[in-house]
C-alpha positions, 0 to 999 in steps of 0.5 A: 324245516320251518317254512314261511308262506309269505302269501298266506302269513301276514309278518306282524313285528320286525326288529332291525338291529344295526351296528356300525364302528367309527374311529375314535381318537388314536387308539379307541373306537365308538360303536353305535347300536340301534334297535328298532321294533315296528308293530305292523298290526293293531295290537291291544294292551291289557287295559283293552286300549288299542294300539295302532301299528308304528315304531314300539322302540327306537334306541341308540347306544354309543359306546366308546371301547379302548385299550387296554382290553376292549375296555368300555370307557363311556357310553350313552343312550338315546331313545328317541321312541319308547313305548312309555315315557317312564322308559326314559329313565332307563337311559342311564341303566347302563352306566354300570358297564363303564370299565367292563372289558369286551371279554369271553363272559361279557354277556353274563356280566352285563346281564348281572350288572344291568339286567332284569329289574336294573334296566331295560330288556331291549337296552341289554339285548342291543348292548350284547349284539354290539360286543362281538361287532365292537371286537370286530370293529376293533380288528378293523381299526387295527387293521388300518396299518401295519400291527406291532408283532408285539401286540399280535399274540394278545390280540389273537388270544382275544379271539381264540375259541371264538368260533370253530375256525379260531378254535385252539387246534383250528385252521386260523390258529394254525396259519396264525401261529405259522405265520407269527413264527415266520415274521419272528424269524424275518425280524431276528 
């Protein structure tokens, strides 16, 4: 087991990621993610220049996601703090993900489209952290009112096999199938 003795070991860096989902227009949601990296001690650049503790990265991504299929309809990036002024050039690097659905394989597609030398590793990390939160936020938005039973199979298909409880033969899939069948029987 890995242990940390906080009385002897000094914390040197923190990263905080915060993600929130907001109601958008009638069918879309807006997902906002913030990444904040904090250096907690002096450090030195390869040139020998001393860099004091402080914020290294403060980046914000806002994306509008909507139907059909949790598609990224628009995306904006802000960089209130970046280590170098040239980093601001990466603010438009995520534009190629517009039109991309948030489905299985999303992370791989994001890395292929905007990863590596095409963009910013920190923005890619934040965007990839936002994808599952967007799915959860879409569920929350959808569940604010009763769902049209005709839409349930497609919605459930999106979360099938996303975790052990939602695996094809898992307890939540079985519960859904039983409840859906009962719902259809009641409507006939």
